[in-house]
N, C-alpha and C positions, 0 to 999 in steps of 0.2 A: 589709608592709600590715599594719595593725593586726589584731592576732590572731595574727599569725605569731611566730618565735623573737625573744625580746628579746635584742638583741646589746648587750653590755655589759663593758667592760673597766675596771678602775680602776687609777689612779697611786696612790703611795703615801698620798696625800692622801685617796683614794677618793672624789675630788669631780668627777674629769673621766672622762665617757663617751667611748669611742671613737666617731667617727662615720664612717659610711659614708654611702648616701644619705639617709636619713631619721632623726631622733631617734627611737630607740624607747623610749618611755615605759614607766613600770611598768605591768604590765597588757596589754601589748602595744599601747598607744598610740602614735600616731605624728603628729609636725606635718608635714602637707603644706606646702611651702614654696616659691615660685617667684616670678616677675615678670611683667612686661608684655612680650610679645616682638610682633615684626613678622611679619604672614603674606606679605610679599610675596614670598619665596621658596616658599612653599608651607606644606603643612599638616605633612607628615612632617617637612621642614627645622625647624619649630619645635620637634618632640619632642626631634629629635636636638640642637638648641641647647639647649633646658632641660636636658638630661641633662648637657651638656659644661661646666655652669656648676654643678652640683651641686643643680639643681632637680628636685622629682617633681611637679610641676603647672605651670601658667602661664596668663595671660590673654592675649587678643588681641582685637583689633577685628575685627568682622565684616565691613566694609568702610571705607573712609577716615573718618577720627574728624571730618572737617570738610566731609564731604558727597560727592557725585557718584555716579558708577556704581560697580558691584561685579563683579568678574573673574566669567566663566563657572564654575562648580563643577568641580571634577575629582573625581569619586566615588572614583576608585581611589586618588587621594593622600589625601583626608580619610579613607577607609577604612583605608589604611597607618597613617596618625597613631593612629586608635582601635586598631589591633593593637599598635602600637609602646607606647602608653600602658599597656596591659594586660600586655604583655611586661615592663615596667618598673616596674609597680606604682603609676602616677601616680594621684594623687588628682583630683577633680574637675576637668575643664577648665572654665575661664570665659570665655565670648564676651561681648564688651562692645559695645552698641549704640553707633551713632554719636552725637557730642555734640550734632550739629545738630538731633536729634530733639526736639521738643516736643510731646507728647500733650495738654498743656493749653492749647494757642496759642489765641488768639482767632480766628484764620483758619482757615475748615475744610480749605481746602487744605493747610495746613500739619499739621494733625491728619491729614490723609488719608494724606499722604506718610508720618508716622509710623507710620500702622497697616501701610500697604503695606510697609513696609520689616522692621518687626519680623515679620510674616507671612512674609515672603523670608527673614529670618535663621533664623526656627525650623523651617522647611521644610529649611534645610540642615543644620542643628543635628541632625535625625533620623539623619544619618550619623555622630554622634558621641555613641553613647548614653551616659546619666548626666554628660552635662555640663550647665552652668547657663549662664545668660543674664541679665545684668544691664544695667539701664537708669537713666538719671536720670529722675525723675518728671518733671520740666519746670520752666517759669516761668509764673506766672499773668499776669504782665506788665500790672499796673495792674487787672486783674479781680477782684482778691482771692482770697486762699487758698482760701476756700470753694469758688467756681466752680471754680479750678484742681483742687481734689480730686475735685469731681463730674466735670469733663471727664477726668481721669485714669482714674477708676472705669469711665465709660463706654467710653474707649478700651481698657481691660483686659477688660471685658465682650464687646466686639466681638472683639479677640483670641483670646480663649477659644472661641468659636464654633466656631473649628478645633480638631480633636484633636491633640496632638502630645505627645511624652514629656518634653520639656525643661523643667525647672523655671525660671519666671521671677522675677527678683529684684528688687525695689525698691531703690535704694541710699540711704543716710542722706546728707544734703546738710549742707554747710557754713551755707547761710542767706544766702548771697550773692545780693545784688540781691531779685527776688521769687521765687525757689526754692521749689517746694512739697517737703516731706519734712525740713526743718529741725528737728524734733522728732520723738520717737517717736509723738506723739499724731496728728502730720498723717498719718503713713504707715497708723496703726492707722485712720485716717478712711477712706483709700482702701480698704484692704482690707475694711473692713465692708462696702463699698459694691459690692464685687465678688462677684457670683453664686457663682463657683467660686475662692472665697478660699484654698481648700487647694490651688491650683496656683501659690500666691505665696509666696515667701521674702523674706528681707532680706541684703543685702550692708551690713556695717558698715564704713564708712572711718574710719580712727582719727584721720586729718587732719580730716574733715569734721565729726565728732562733737566733737573738741576745740574747733574754730573755732566750733561751733554753741552751746558753752558747757558740755559733758558732760565733768566732771573725771576723764579717764581716768587721770590720773599720780596724783592723792591719793586718790581715791576710786572707784577700778575696780570694787569690790564693788558699791557703790552705785549706779553706772551700770547694771551688768548686772542687778540687782534692780530698777531702774526698767525695762530693756527687757524684762525677763520679765513684769514685772505688765501692762505696757501691751500688748506685741506676742507675749510668749512666745518663751522661748529656743530652744525646738524650732523655730521659725521662721527662725533666722539659719542661713544655709547658707554664708557667705563672709566672709571679712575681708580688705580692703584694708590693708595694714599701712604706713602712710607716717607720717613724722615731720612737724612743720608750721612754716612760717617766723613765724608769728604767734602772739600771745597766745591764750590760751583766750577764747573768745566774740567773736573778733574779726570772725567771718563772712566771711574773706577766701579761705578754699581755696588756700591756695599750699602745695604739698609740699616737703618738705626730705629730705634723704640720713636714714638711720637714724643717731641719735645727733647728728647736727648741728643740731637744732631744739630747739622749747619743749617737746615731749613726752619725748624722751630716750630714751636706750638702755635704761635700767632699766626703764622704764615699758612700752616696747615688749616687753621679754623679760617681764615680768610678763603682758602680754596673751597673747603666744603660749602660754605655759606654764600659764595660768588652766585649773582643772579645768572649768570651764564652756566653755572655748573650744577646748583645744588637739587636740580632736578633727577640727577644721574645718581647710579650706584657707585659705591664707594668701597674698596676692598683694601683691608690691612695685610700687608705682608711682612709686618715688622718682627725682628727675631723675639719672639715671645711664644709661652705656651698658653694655654686655654686662660688662667688667672689673669696674666698679663694684657691678652686680647680684651677680656671683660672690662679691666680697668681702662685701656685706652677708648673701648666703645662708649663707657660712660663718661669719660673726659670730653671726649669730642662732642657727644651730645650737649653736655652742659655746657660746654663754652659756646658752641654753636647758638644753643638757645640765648644765652646772654647777649651774644654778639646781634644777634637779630633783635633781640628788645632794644638793645641800644640804638639800635638804625631806626626802629620805628618811633621811639620816644624822644630821638634828638640826643 
């Protein structure tokens, strides 16, 4: 965990850090790194799977990402996960709302369904203290971005009428179709209209922002300066670490394996080791099964350790 003993050993080149479960950075900082896991076998099973592939956090869907019902909650199982995560020093766990939700839909029934679903999800997440809840802001579908922004804010104002402890995250979007959240300014406009805006954070998706036109490859510092000026870096709570199949500004949103896309491995390592980001939890959503995720986690940990070693030793 951050602040615990720094576990470091050097090769003769003094550039390789021995890796255990987390990369222990100088001053006790660590990278929390995991991937998206299935909840089909239960909550505790996800924690054990994460540990088996070298992860110390993970993301999961609260229910089917394509809609439908939800399994009855097993309080014993989810409480066991919370204890397991504490025992193994996991970073914040990230629950992801279903893709089918559209808080800014023109249809009142669809907006009501999104609200009821998110209210139920947040009630369940009270069993996982310290977790985060991420959702896609939605698509305005010919209503116009301004109307979409107003409806998302109205949705959040109603959601926050109920007290709960979980921080809700707006995700940065690629700008596919009529998605709201394609720019930092659009997310800011939503937050400014939410009465309890301090209960909102942001999840930055590397593929999404790159596809939206933010150059995280050649100008990461500039992108983060923009984010800080418009949204505030203190509001950034999580990062989806994904490569992209498409060029910058394509507005396509197609994830690629780490190092196999147009963002590239070097830029990914720069992101997870950046001084403004490396305290955050990172979640892989790349097109992989468990063995592929395990390889990406090991690759990113090793490259991050080498990068930090190079910075420290000049």
